[in-house]
LUMVEXTI-665136 format. One record per atom (N, C-alpha, C): residue in three letters; x, y, z; residue number from 1. Coordinates in steps of 0.05 Angstrom, whole numbers. Layout:
REM LUMVEXTI-665136
<rest: ALA; c1: X; c2: Y; c3: Z; nr: NUM>
...
This chain:
REM LUMVEXTI-665136
<rest: MET; c1: 2355; c2: 1913; c3: 2120; nr: 1>
<rest: MET; c1: 2353; c2: 1939; c3: 2107; nr: 1>
<rest: MET; c1: 2345; c2: 1960; c3: 2128; nr: 1>
<rest: GLU; c1: 2362; c2: 1981; c3: 2130; nr: 2>
<rest: GLU; c1: 2357; c2: 2002; c3: 2149; nr: 2>
<rest: GLU; c1: 2337; c2: 2022; c3: 2139; nr: 2>
<rest: MET; c1: 2317; c2: 2029; c3: 2156; nr: 3>
<rest: MET; c1: 2297; c2: 2049; c3: 2149; nr: 3>
<rest: MET; c1: 2308; c2: 2076; c3: 2157; nr: 3>
<rest: LYS; c1: 2306; c2: 2096; c3: 2139; nr: 4>
<rest: LYS; c1: 2315; c2: 2123; c3: 2145; nr: 4>
<rest: LYS; c1: 2291; c2: 2138; c3: 2158; nr: 4>
<rest: ASN; c1: 2298; c2: 2156; c3: 2176; nr: 5>
<rest: ASN; c1: 2278; c2: 2174; c3: 2187; nr: 5>
<rest: ASN; c1: 2270; c2: 2193; c3: 2166; nr: 5>
<rest: LYS; c1: 2246; c2: 2203; c3: 2167; nr: 6>
<rest: LYS; c1: 2235; c2: 2222; c3: 2147; nr: 6>
<rest: LYS; c1: 2230; c2: 2249; c3: 2160; nr: 6>
<rest: ILE; c1: 2232; c2: 2269; c3: 2143; nr: 7>
<rest: ILE; c1: 2224; c2: 2296; c3: 2151; nr: 7>
<rest: ILE; c1: 2202; c2: 2305; c3: 2132; nr: 7>
<rest: ASN; c1: 2184; c2: 2322; c3: 2141; nr: 8>
<rest: ASN; c1: 2163; c2: 2333; c3: 2124; nr: 8>
<rest: ASN; c1: 2168; c2: 2363; c3: 2120; nr: 8>
<rest: ILE; c1: 2167; c2: 2371; c3: 2095; nr: 9>
<rest: ILE; c1: 2172; c2: 2399; c3: 2088; nr: 9>
<rest: ILE; c1: 2148; c2: 2409; c3: 2072; nr: 9>
<rest: GLN; c1: 2145; c2: 2435; c3: 2071; nr: 10>
<rest: GLN; c1: 2125; c2: 2448; c3: 2055; nr: 10>
<rest: GLN; c1: 2140; c2: 2464; c3: 2033; nr: 10>
<rest: ILE; c1: 2131; c2: 2460; c3: 2008; nr: 11>
<rest: ILE; c1: 2143; c2: 2476; c3: 1987; nr: 11>
<rest: ILE; c1: 2122; c2: 2494; c3: 1974; nr: 11>
<rest: LYS; c1: 2131; c2: 2517; c3: 1966; nr: 12>
<rest: LYS; c1: 2114; c2: 2537; c3: 1952; nr: 12>
<rest: LYS; c1: 2130; c2: 2546; c3: 1927; nr: 12>
<rest: MET; c1: 2117; c2: 2543; c3: 1904; nr: 13>
<rest: MET; c1: 2130; c2: 2549; c3: 1879; nr: 13>
<rest: MET; c1: 2116; c2: 2574; c3: 1867; nr: 13>
<rest: PHE; c1: 2133; c2: 2591; c3: 1855; nr: 14>
<rest: PHE; c1: 2124; c2: 2615; c3: 1842; nr: 14>
<rest: PHE; c1: 2133; c2: 2615; c3: 1813; nr: 14>
<rest: MET; c1: 2117; c2: 2628; c3: 1797; nr: 15>
<rest: MET; c1: 2122; c2: 2632; c3: 1768; nr: 15>
<rest: MET; c1: 2127; c2: 2605; c3: 1755; nr: 15>
<rest: LYS; c1: 2148; c2: 2603; c3: 1738; nr: 16>
<rest: LYS; c1: 2152; c2: 2579; c3: 1722; nr: 16>
<rest: LYS; c1: 2158; c2: 2554; c3: 1738; nr: 16>
<rest: PHE; c1: 2166; c2: 2557; c3: 1763; nr: 17>
<rest: PHE; c1: 2172; c2: 2533; c3: 1779; nr: 17>
<rest: PHE; c1: 2148; c2: 2517; c3: 1786; nr: 17>
<rest: ARG; c1: 2124; c2: 2528; c3: 1783; nr: 18>
<rest: ARG; c1: 2100; c2: 2512; c3: 1789; nr: 18>
<rest: ARG; c1: 2098; c2: 2487; c3: 1772; nr: 18>
<rest: ALA; c1: 2111; c2: 2487; c3: 1749; nr: 19>
<rest: ALA; c1: 2111; c2: 2464; c3: 1731; nr: 19>
<rest: ALA; c1: 2125; c2: 2440; c3: 1744; nr: 19>
<rest: TYR; c1: 2141; c2: 2444; c3: 1764; nr: 20>
<rest: TYR; c1: 2156; c2: 2423; c3: 1777; nr: 20>
<rest: TYR; c1: 2144; c2: 2413; c3: 1803; nr: 20>
<rest: LEU; c1: 2120; c2: 2422; c3: 1809; nr: 21>
<rest: LEU; c1: 2106; c2: 2413; c3: 1834; nr: 21>
<rest: LEU; c1: 2098; c2: 2384; c3: 1831; nr: 21>
<rest: PRO; c1: 2097; c2: 2369; c3: 1853; nr: 22>
<rest: PRO; c1: 2087; c2: 2342; c3: 1853; nr: 22>
<rest: PRO; c1: 2058; c2: 2342; c3: 1844; nr: 22>
<rest: PRO; c1: 2048; c2: 2319; c3: 1834; nr: 23>
<rest: PRO; c1: 2020; c2: 2318; c3: 1824; nr: 23>
<rest: PRO; c1: 1999; c2: 2324; c3: 1845; nr: 23>
<rest: ASP; c1: 2004; c2: 2319; c3: 1870; nr: 24>
<rest: ASP; c1: 1984; c2: 2324; c3: 1891; nr: 24>
<rest: ASP; c1: 1984; c2: 2352; c3: 1902; nr: 24>
<rest: SER; c1: 1997; c2: 2371; c3: 1888; nr: 25>
<rest: SER; c1: 2000; c2: 2398; c3: 1898; nr: 25>
<rest: SER; c1: 1974; c2: 2413; c3: 1893; nr: 25>
<rest: SER; c1: 1971; c2: 2436; c3: 1907; nr: 26>
<rest: SER; c1: 1947; c2: 2452; c3: 1905; nr: 26>
<rest: SER; c1: 1956; c2: 2482; c3: 1906; nr: 26>
<rest: GLU; c1: 1948; c2: 2497; c3: 1885; nr: 27>
<rest: GLU; c1: 1953; c2: 2525; c3: 1884; nr: 27>
<rest: GLU; c1: 1982; c2: 2533; c3: 1890; nr: 27>
<rest: GLY; c1: 2000; c2: 2519; c3: 1879; nr: 28>
<rest: GLY; c1: 2029; c2: 2525; c3: 1882; nr: 28>
<rest: GLY; c1: 2041; c2: 2515; c3: 1907; nr: 28>
<rest: ASN; c1: 2027; c2: 2499; c3: 1923; nr: 29>
<rest: ASN; c1: 2037; c2: 2489; c3: 1948; nr: 29>
<rest: ASN; c1: 2036; c2: 2458; c3: 1949; nr: 29>
<rest: ALA; c1: 2056; c2: 2447; c3: 1963; nr: 30>
<rest: ALA; c1: 2056; c2: 2418; c3: 1967; nr: 30>
<rest: ALA; c1: 2071; c2: 2411; c3: 1992; nr: 30>
<rest: THR; c1: 2064; c2: 2389; c3: 2004; nr: 31>
<rest: THR; c1: 2079; c2: 2378; c3: 2027; nr: 31>
<rest: THR; c1: 2093; c2: 2353; c3: 2017; nr: 31>
<rest: MET; c1: 2118; c2: 2351; c3: 2024; nr: 32>
<rest: MET; c1: 2134; c2: 2328; c3: 2016; nr: 32>
<rest: MET; c1: 2148; c2: 2315; c3: 2040; nr: 32>
<rest: SER; c1: 2153; c2: 2290; c3: 2037; nr: 33>
<rest: SER; c1: 2168; c2: 2274; c3: 2057; nr: 33>
<rest: SER; c1: 2194; c2: 2266; c3: 2045; nr: 33>
<rest: LEU; c1: 2216; c2: 2274; c3: 2058; nr: 34>
<rest: LEU; c1: 2243; c2: 2268; c3: 2049; nr: 34>
<rest: LEU; c1: 2259; c2: 2252; c3: 2070; nr: 34>
<rest: ASP; c1: 2280; c2: 2240; c3: 2062; nr: 35>
<rest: ASP; c1: 2298; c2: 2226; c3: 2081; nr: 35>
<rest: ASP; c1: 2311; c2: 2247; c3: 2098; nr: 35>
<rest: GLU; c1: 2313; c2: 2241; c3: 2124; nr: 36>
<rest: GLU; c1: 2328; c2: 2259; c3: 2142; nr: 36>
<rest: GLU; c1: 2356; c2: 2262; c3: 2131; nr: 36>
<rest: GLY; c1: 2367; c2: 2287; c3: 2132; nr: 37>
<rest: GLY; c1: 2393; c2: 2292; c3: 2121; nr: 37>
<rest: GLY; c1: 2392; c2: 2303; c3: 2093; nr: 37>
<rest: SER; c1: 2369; c2: 2304; c3: 2081; nr: 38>
<rest: SER; c1: 2366; c2: 2315; c3: 2054; nr: 38>
<rest: SER; c1: 2373; c2: 2344; c3: 2053; nr: 38>
<rest: THR; c1: 2384; c2: 2353; c3: 2030; nr: 39>
<rest: THR; c1: 2393; c2: 2380; c3: 2027; nr: 39>
<rest: THR; c1: 2375; c2: 2395; c3: 2006; nr: 39>
<rest: LEU; c1: 2379; c2: 2421; c3: 2004; nr: 40>
<rest: LEU; c1: 2365; c2: 2436; c3: 1983; nr: 40>
<rest: LEU; c1: 2372; c2: 2425; c3: 1956; nr: 40>
<rest: ASN; c1: 2397; c2: 2418; c3: 1951; nr: 41>
<rest: ASN; c1: 2405; c2: 2405; c3: 1925; nr: 41>
<rest: ASN; c1: 2389; c2: 2380; c3: 1920; nr: 41>
<rest: ASP; c1: 2386; c2: 2363; c3: 1941; nr: 42>
<rest: ASP; c1: 2371; c2: 2338; c3: 1938; nr: 42>
<rest: ASP; c1: 2342; c2: 2344; c3: 1929; nr: 42>
<rest: LEU; c1: 2330; c2: 2364; c3: 1942; nr: 43>
<rest: LEU; c1: 2302; c2: 2371; c3: 1936; nr: 43>
<rest: LEU; c1: 2300; c2: 2381; c3: 1907; nr: 43>
<rest: ILE; c1: 2318; c2: 2398; c3: 1899; nr: 44>
<rest: ILE; c1: 2318; c2: 2408; c3: 1871; nr: 44>
<rest: ILE; c1: 2320; c2: 2385; c3: 1851; nr: 44>
<rest: ASN; c1: 2337; c2: 2365; c3: 1857; nr: 45>
<rest: ASN; c1: 2340; c2: 2342; c3: 1840; nr: 45>
<rest: ASN; c1: 2315; c2: 2325; c3: 1839; nr: 45>
<rest: ILE; c1: 2303; c2: 2321; c3: 1863; nr: 46>
<rest: ILE; c1: 2278; c2: 2305; c3: 1864; nr: 46>
<rest: ILE; c1: 2256; c2: 2318; c3: 1848; nr: 46>
<rest: LEU; c1: 2254; c2: 2345; c3: 1850; nr: 47>
<rest: LEU; c1: 2233; c2: 2359; c3: 1835; nr: 47>
<rest: LEU; c1: 2239; c2: 2361; c3: 1806; nr: 47>
<rest: GLY; c1: 2264; c2: 2356; c3: 1798; nr: 48>
<rest: GLY; c1: 2271; c2: 2357; c3: 1769; nr: 48>
<rest: GLY; c1: 2276; c2: 2384; c3: 1758; nr: 48>
<rest: ILE; c1: 2283; c2: 2404; c3: 1775; nr: 49>
<rest: ILE; c1: 2288; c2: 2431; c3: 1766; nr: 49>
<rest: ILE; c1: 2315; c2: 2432; c3: 1753; nr: 49>
<rest: PRO; c1: 2317; c2: 2439; c3: 1727; nr: 50>
<rest: PRO; c1: 2343; c2: 2440; c3: 1713; nr: 50>
<rest: PRO; c1: 2361; c2: 2461; c3: 1726; nr: 50>
<rest: VAL; c1: 2387; c2: 2455; c3: 1726; nr: 51>
<rest: VAL; c1: 2407; c2: 2473; c3: 1737; nr: 51>
<rest: VAL; c1: 2407; c2: 2500; c3: 1723; nr: 51>
<rest: ASP; c1: 2402; c2: 2500; c3: 1697; nr: 52>
<rest: ASP; c1: 2402; c2: 2525; c3: 1682; nr: 52>
<rest: ASP; c1: 2378; c2: 2543; c3: 1687; nr: 52>
<rest: GLU; c1: 2359; c2: 2533; c3: 1703; nr: 53>
<rest: GLU; c1: 2336; c2: 2550; c3: 1711; nr: 53>
<rest: GLU; c1: 2339; c2: 2560; c3: 1740; nr: 53>
<rest: ALA; c1: 2364; c2: 2560; c3: 1750; nr: 54>
<rest: ALA; c1: 2369; c2: 2567; c3: 1777; nr: 54>
<rest: ALA; c1: 2357; c2: 2594; c3: 1785; nr: 54>
<rest: GLY; c1: 2345; c2: 2594; c3: 1808; nr: 55>
<rest: GLY; c1: 2333; c2: 2618; c3: 1819; nr: 55>
<rest: GLY; c1: 2342; c2: 2621; c3: 1848; nr: 55>
<rest: ALA; c1: 2323; c2: 2628; c3: 1865; nr: 56>
<rest: ALA; c1: 2328; c2: 2631; c3: 1894; nr: 56>
<rest: ALA; c1: 2309; c2: 2613; c3: 1909; nr: 56>
<rest: ALA; c1: 2318; c2: 2603; c3: 1931; nr: 57>
<rest: ALA; c1: 2301; c2: 2588; c3: 1949; nr: 57>
<rest: ALA; c1: 2301; c2: 2602; c3: 1976; nr: 57>
<rest: VAL; c1: 2277; c2: 2609; c3: 1986; nr: 58>
<rest: VAL; c1: 2275; c2: 2621; c3: 2012; nr: 58>
<rest: VAL; c1: 2266; c2: 2600; c3: 2032; nr: 58>
<rest: ILE; c1: 2283; c2: 2593; c3: 2051; nr: 59>
<rest: ILE; c1: 2278; c2: 2572; c3: 2070; nr: 59>
<rest: ILE; c1: 2274; c2: 2585; c3: 2097; nr: 59>
<rest: ASN; c1: 2250; c2: 2583; c3: 2108; nr: 60>
<rest: ASN; c1: 2244; c2: 2595; c3: 2134; nr: 60>
<rest: ASN; c1: 2254; c2: 2623; c3: 2136; nr: 60>
<rest: CYS; c1: 2249; c2: 2639; c3: 2116; nr: 61>
<rest: CYS; c1: 2254; c2: 2668; c3: 2115; nr: 61>
<rest: CYS; c1: 2283; c2: 2675; c3: 2108; nr: 61>
<rest: PHE; c1: 2300; c2: 2656; c3: 2101; nr: 62>
<rest: PHE; c1: 2327; c2: 2662; c3: 2093; nr: 62>
<rest: PHE; c1: 2331; c2: 2652; c3: 2064; nr: 62>
<rest: SER; c1: 2344; c2: 2669; c3: 2048; nr: 63>
<rest: SER; c1: 2347; c2: 2662; c3: 2020; nr: 63>
<rest: SER; c1: 2373; c2: 2648; c3: 2014; nr: 63>
<rest: TYR; c1: 2372; c2: 2629; c3: 1996; nr: 64>
<rest: TYR; c1: 2395; c2: 2614; c3: 1987; nr: 64>
<rest: TYR; c1: 2395; c2: 2610; c3: 1957; nr: 64>
<rest: GLY; c1: 2418; c2: 2608; c3: 1945; nr: 65>
<rest: GLY; c1: 2419; c2: 2602; c3: 1917; nr: 65>
<rest: GLY; c1: 2416; c2: 2572; c3: 1913; nr: 65>
<rest: PHE; c1: 2409; c2: 2564; c3: 1888; nr: 66>
<rest: PHE; c1: 2405; c2: 2536; c3: 1883; nr: 66>
<rest: PHE; c1: 2430; c2: 2520; c3: 1886; nr: 66>
<rest: GLU; c1: 2453; c2: 2533; c3: 1886; nr: 67>
<rest: GLU; c1: 2478; c2: 2518; c3: 1889; nr: 67>
<rest: GLU; c1: 2485; c2: 2512; c3: 1919; nr: 67>
<rest: ASP; c1: 2470; c2: 2525; c3: 1937; nr: 68>
<rest: ASP; c1: 2475; c2: 2520; c3: 1966; nr: 68>
<rest: ASP; c1: 2465; c2: 2493; c3: 1974; nr: 68>
<rest: SER; c1: 2481; c2: 2479; c3: 1989; nr: 69>
<rest: SER; c1: 2474; c2: 2452; c3: 1998; nr: 69>
<rest: SER; c1: 2465; c2: 2452; c3: 2027; nr: 69>
<rest: ILE; c1: 2448; c2: 2470; c3: 2034; nr: 70>
<rest: ILE; c1: 2438; c2: 2472; c3: 2061; nr: 70>
<rest: ILE; c1: 2421; c2: 2448; c3: 2068; nr: 70>
<rest: LYS; c1: 2424; c2: 2437; c3: 2092; nr: 71>
<rest: LYS; c1: 2409; c2: 2414; c3: 2102; nr: 71>
<rest: LYS; c1: 2380; c2: 2424; c3: 2109; nr: 71>
<rest: LEU; c1: 2361; c2: 2408; c3: 2100; nr: 72>
<rest: LEU; c1: 2333; c2: 2413; c3: 2106; nr: 72>
<rest: LEU; c1: 2325; c2: 2400; c3: 2132; nr: 72>
<rest: ASN; c1: 2306; c2: 2412; c3: 2146; nr: 73>
<rest: ASN; c1: 2297; c2: 2401; c3: 2172; nr: 73>
<rest: ASN; c1: 2267; c2: 2397; c3: 2172; nr: 73>
<rest: ASP; c1: 2257; c2: 2380; c3: 2189; nr: 74>
<rest: ASP; c1: 2228; c2: 2375; c3: 2192; nr: 74>
<rest: ASP; c1: 2214; c2: 2402; c3: 2197; nr: 74>
<rest: GLY; c1: 2193; c2: 2407; c3: 2181; nr: 75>
<rest: GLY; c1: 2177; c2: 2431; c3: 2185; nr: 75>
<rest: GLY; c1: 2186; c2: 2454; c3: 2168; nr: 75>
<rest: ASP; c1: 2208; c2: 2452; c3: 2154; nr: 76>
<rest: ASP; c1: 2218; c2: 2474; c3: 2137; nr: 76>
<rest: ASP; c1: 2197; c2: 2482; c3: 2116; nr: 76>
<rest: VAL; c1: 2196; c2: 2508; c3: 2110; nr: 77>
<rest: VAL; c1: 2179; c2: 2518; c3: 2089; nr: 77>
<rest: VAL; c1: 2198; c2: 2530; c3: 2068; nr: 77>
<rest: ILE; c1: 2197; c2: 2519; c3: 2044; nr: 78>
<rest: ILE; c1: 2215; c2: 2527; c3: 2023; nr: 78>
<rest: ILE; c1: 2199; c2: 2540; c3: 2000; nr: 78>
<rest: ASN; c1: 2206; c2: 2566; c3: 1994; nr: 79>
<rest: ASN; c1: 2194; c2: 2580; c3: 1972; nr: 79>
<rest: ASN; c1: 2214; c2: 2582; c3: 1949; nr: 79>
<rest: PHE; c1: 2205; c2: 2575; c3: 1925; nr: 80>
<rest: PHE; c1: 2222; c2: 2575; c3: 1902; nr: 80>
<rest: PHE; c1: 2214; c2: 2599; c3: 1884; nr: 80>
<rest: PHE; c1: 2234; c2: 2615; c3: 1876; nr: 81>
<rest: PHE; c1: 2230; c2: 2638; c3: 1859; nr: 81>
<rest: PHE; c1: 2248; c2: 2635; c3: 1834; nr: 81>
<rest: ALA; c1: 2237; c2: 2642; c3: 1811; nr: 82>
<rest: ALA; c1: 2253; c2: 2643; c3: 1786; nr: 82>
<rest: ALA; c1: 2270; c2: 2668; c3: 1786; nr: 82>
<rest: PRO; c1: 2292; c2: 2667; c3: 1771; nr: 83>
<rest: PRO; c1: 2308; c2: 2691; c3: 1768; nr: 83>
<rest: PRO; c1: 2293; c2: 2712; c3: 1752; nr: 83>
<rest: VAL; c1: 2293; c2: 2736; c3: 1761; nr: 84>
<rest: VAL; c1: 2279; c2: 2758; c3: 1747; nr: 84>
<rest: VAL; c1: 2298; c2: 2782; c3: 1746; nr: 84>
<rest: PHE; c1: 2291; c2: 2801; c3: 1730; nr: 85>
<rest: PHE; c1: 2307; c2: 2826; c3: 1728; nr: 85>
<rest: PHE; c1: 2336; c2: 2820; c3: 1724; nr: 85>
<rest: GLY; c1: 2343; c2: 2802; c3: 1706; nr: 86>
<rest: GLY; c1: 2370; c2: 2796; c3: 1700; nr: 86>
<rest: GLY; c1: 2386; c2: 2785; c3: 1724; nr: 86>
<rest: GLY; c1: 2372; c2: 2771; c3: 1742; nr: 87>
<rest: GLY; c1: 2385; c2: 2760; c3: 1766; nr: 87>
<rest: GLY; c1: 2386; c2: 2779; c3: 1789; nr: 87>
<rest: GLN; c1: 2375; c2: 2803; c3: 1786; nr: 88>
<rest: GLN; c1: 2376; c2: 2822; c3: 1808; nr: 88>
<rest: GLN; c1: 2361; c2: 2813; c3: 1833; nr: 88>
<rest: LEU; c1: 2339; c2: 2799; c3: 1830; nr: 89>
<rest: LEU; c1: 2324; c2: 2789; c3: 1853; nr: 89>
<rest: LEU; c1: 2341; c2: 2770; c3: 1869; nr: 89>
<rest: ILE; c1: 2356; c2: 2752; c3: 1856; nr: 90>
<rest: ILE; c1: 2373; c2: 2733; c3: 1870; nr: 90>
<rest: ILE; c1: 2395; c2: 2748; c3: 1885; nr: 90>
<rest: LYS; c1: 2407; c2: 2768; c3: 1872; nr: 91>
<rest: LYS; c1: 2428; c2: 2783; c3: 1885; nr: 91>
<rest: LYS; c1: 2418; c2: 2797; c3: 1910; nr: 91>
<rest: VAL; c1: 2394; c2: 2807; c3: 1909; nr: 92>
<rest: VAL; c1: 2382; c2: 2821; c3: 1932; nr: 92>
<rest: VAL; c1: 2375; c2: 2801; c3: 1954; nr: 92>
<rest: LEU; c1: 2364; c2: 2777; c3: 1947; nr: 93>
<rest: LEU; c1: 2355; c2: 2758; c3: 1967; nr: 93>
<rest: LEU; c1: 2377; c2: 2741; c3: 1979; nr: 93>
<rest: HIS; c1: 2398; c2: 2735; c3: 1963; nr: 94>
<rest: HIS; c1: 2418; c2: 2715; c3: 1971; nr: 94>
<rest: HIS; c1: 2430; c2: 2721; c3: 1998; nr: 94>
<rest: GLY; c1: 2426; c2: 2702; c3: 2017; nr: 95>
<rest: GLY; c1: 2439; c2: 2703; c3: 2043; nr: 95>
<rest: GLY; c1: 2427; c2: 2723; c3: 2063; nr: 95>
<rest: VAL; c1: 2405; c2: 2735; c3: 2057; nr: 96>
<rest: VAL; c1: 2393; c2: 2755; c3: 2076; nr: 96>
<rest: VAL; c1: 2366; c2: 2745; c3: 2086; nr: 96>
<rest: GLN; c1: 2360; c2: 2755; c3: 2109; nr: 97>
<rest: GLN; c1: 2333; c2: 2748; c3: 2120; nr: 97>
<rest: GLN; c1: 2313; c2: 2764; c3: 2104; nr: 97>
<rest: ASN; c1: 2291; c2: 2752; c3: 2097; nr: 98>
<rest: ASN; c1: 2271; c2: 2764; c3: 2080; nr: 98>
<rest: ASN; c1: 2244; c2: 2763; c3: 2095; nr: 98>
<rest: PRO; c1: 2239; c2: 2783; c3: 2112; nr: 99>
<rest: PRO; c1: 2214; c2: 2783; c3: 2128; nr: 99>
<rest: PRO; c1: 2188; c2: 2783; c3: 2113; nr: 99>
<rest: ILE; c1: 2189; c2: 2791; c3: 2088; nr: 100>
<rest: ILE; c1: 2165; c2: 2791; c3: 2072; nr: 100>
<rest: ILE; c1: 2152; c2: 2763; c3: 2071; nr: 100>
<rest: HIS; c1: 2169; c2: 2743; c3: 2070; nr: 101>
<rest: HIS; c1: 2159; c2: 2715; c3: 2067; nr: 101>
<rest: HIS; c1: 2158; c2: 2701; c3: 2094; nr: 101>
<rest: CYS; c1: 2158; c2: 2715; c3: 2116; nr: 102>
<rest: CYS; c1: 2159; c2: 2702; c3: 2142; nr: 102>
<rest: CYS; c1: 2132; c2: 2703; c3: 2156; nr: 102>
<rest: GLN; c1: 2111; c2: 2710; c3: 2141; nr: 103>
<rest: GLN; c1: 2085; c2: 2712; c3: 2153; nr: 103>
<rest: GLN; c1: 2070; c2: 2686; c3: 2153; nr: 103>
């Protein structure tokens, strides 16, 4: 049996997404270990976030939609945001650098 390398990521959940945090999370934050090669879609499935609750994920200061299958890397910080303002936040964030969350 081949052992897969692991990556460690930090996740931060906002608003209703906090309900999907792992049990060992604290104040909306958690650290997770995933198989190397895991994608944003894999993480969303692992966390159990329903597709119909799609929002935006900001990964290392860049925003992606839940449908994006971007590969995650060791040390990534992923912020999850619920859709607000009729999806306007997602339209503003999608695919742009977001320096507000880079601090």
